[in-house]
C-alpha positions as CSV (number, residue, x, y, z in Angstrom):
1,M,-2.4,7.3,23.1
2,G,-6.6,7.1,22.0
3,F,-8.4,7.0,19.1
4,V,-7.6,8.7,16.1
5,V,-9.8,10.2,13.0
6,T,-8.3,11.2,10.0
7,L,-9.3,13.6,7.5
8,F,-8.4,13.8,3.4
9,L,-7.7,17.6,1.6
10,H,-7.7,17.7,-1.6
11,M,-6.6,20.7,-3.6
12,V,-4.6,22.2,-0.9
13,D,-2.5,25.2,-1.8
14,Y,1.4,24.7,-2.6
15,A,2.3,27.7,-0.3
16,C,-0.1,26.2,2.6
17,T,1.6,25.6,6.0
18,P,0.5,23.0,8.6
19,E,0.2,25.7,10.7
20,E,-2.4,27.6,8.3
21,V,-4.2,24.0,7.8
22,Q,-4.7,23.9,11.7
23,Q,-6.2,26.7,12.4
24,H,-8.1,26.7,9.2
25,F,-9.6,23.2,11.0
26,Q,-9.5,24.1,14.8
27,S,-13.0,25.9,15.6
28,C,-14.1,22.1,14.3
29,G,-11.8,20.5,16.9
30,T,-8.9,19.4,18.7
31,V,-6.6,19.0,15.8
32,N,-3.6,16.6,16.7
33,R,-1.3,15.9,13.5
34,V,-1.2,17.8,10.0
35,T,0.7,16.0,7.7
36,I,1.5,17.8,3.9
37,R,2.1,15.4,1.7
38,T,5.9,16.4,0.2
39,D,7.0,14.4,-3.6
40,K,10.5,13.8,-3.5
41,F,12.1,16.9,-4.0
42,G,10.9,18.5,-1.1
43,Q,7.7,20.4,-3.2
44,P,3.9,20.3,-2.1
45,K,1.7,17.2,-3.8
46,G,-1.3,19.9,-3.0
47,Y,-3.2,17.4,-1.0
48,A,-3.1,16.6,2.9
49,Y,-4.1,14.8,5.9
50,V,-5.6,16.7,9.3
51,E,-5.9,14.6,12.2
52,F,-8.6,14.8,14.9
53,V,-8.4,13.4,18.5
54,E,-12.2,13.6,18.8
55,V,-14.4,11.8,16.3
56,E,-16.7,14.1,16.8
57,A,-15.1,17.1,14.9
58,V,-15.0,14.8,11.4
59,Q,-18.2,16.0,10.9
60,E,-17.9,19.2,11.5
61,A,-14.8,19.5,9.5
62,I,-16.8,17.8,6.6
63,L,-19.1,20.7,6.8
64,L,-16.1,22.2,5.4
65,N,-15.7,21.0,2.1
66,E,-15.3,23.6,-0.6
67,S,-13.9,26.2,2.0
68,E,-11.4,28.9,0.7
69,L,-7.6,28.6,2.2
70,H,-5.2,30.5,0.4
71,G,-7.8,31.4,-2.1
72,R,-8.6,27.4,-3.0
73,Q,-11.1,25.2,-2.6
74,L,-10.5,22.7,-0.1
75,K,-12.1,19.1,-0.8
76,V,-13.1,17.6,2.4
77,S,-13.6,13.9,2.6
78,A,-12.9,11.3,5.2
79,K,-9.6,9.3,4.3
80,R,-9.7,6.2,2.8
81,T,-8.9,3.0,5.2
82,N,-8.3,-0.7,3.4
83,I,-11.1,-2.3,5.3
84,P,-10.0,-6.3,6.2
85,G,-10.1,-9.0,3.1
86,M,-11.2,-7.0,0.7
87,K,-8.8,-7.4,-1.4
88,Q,-9.5,-10.2,-3.9
89,F,-7.2,-13.2,-4.3
90,R,-5.9,-13.7,-8.1
91,G,-4.9,-16.9,-8.7
92,R,-1.2,-17.1,-9.8
93,R,-0.5,-18.6,-13.2
94,A,2.4,-20.8,-13.9
95,N,5.5,-20.3,-14.2
96,P,7.4,-22.4,-16.6
97,A,10.5,-21.5,-14.8
98,M,8.7,-24.1,-12.1
99,G,8.1,-26.7,-14.2
100,G,3.7,-26.0,-12.8
101,F,2.7,-26.1,-16.9
102,R,1.9,-28.3,-19.7
103,S,3.2,-28.6,-23.1
104,R,1.6,-27.0,-25.9
105,G,2.9,-31.2,-27.9
106,P,0.7,-32.8,-30.2
107,N,-1.3,-33.6,-27.2
108,P,-2.0,-30.9,-24.4
109,F,-3.2,-32.9,-21.8
110,T,0.5,-34.9,-21.9
111,P,2.0,-33.6,-18.4
112,F,5.5,-31.7,-18.9
113,I,8.1,-33.8,-16.9
114,Y,10.1,-32.2,-15.1
115,N,14.0,-32.8,-14.8
116,P,14.3,-32.3,-11.0
117,Y,18.2,-31.7,-11.3
118,G,17.9,-28.4,-13.9
119,Y,18.3,-27.8,-17.3
120,G,20.6,-29.9,-18.6
121,K,22.2,-31.2,-16.0
122,V,22.3,-34.3,-14.9
123,P,23.3,-36.1,-12.2
124,R,27.1,-36.6,-10.6
125,M,28.0,-40.0,-8.5
126,R,29.5,-39.2,-5.2
127,M,31.9,-40.3,-3.5
128,P,31.0,-43.9,-1.6
129,M,31.1,-42.7,2.0
130,R,33.9,-44.0,4.1
131,Y,33.6,-45.8,7.1
132,S,32.6,-44.4,10.5
133,P,32.3,-45.8,13.6
134,Y,30.0,-43.0,15.0
135,F,26.0,-43.6,13.8
């Protein structure tokens, strides 16, 4: 399987079938797959994806922007892809439940004393170990 390029179609008529969309873009190049997105009830959402085998077919298909299909003007654009590294890291806020915050006492710079046993719990003494000959 080679490299596949995808187009995004907006304003697709709800009565349109994938075969009709494929026929509309057949002149641009070899259509690999047409996906019309639907909601949870199976009703079309009004947009679709057209997958082409050739990269050159996308430039041809973008020329069909604002062409009519079922009496509606299609908006054709290249599919947006997520570029690695574009999402910027946002620091997490301190979670008071994790003990990673400072108290709001008279001096805000005094650290919060973290109880390792949890709120309201005290350490319990364990039973002394019995003699074990294996160590």
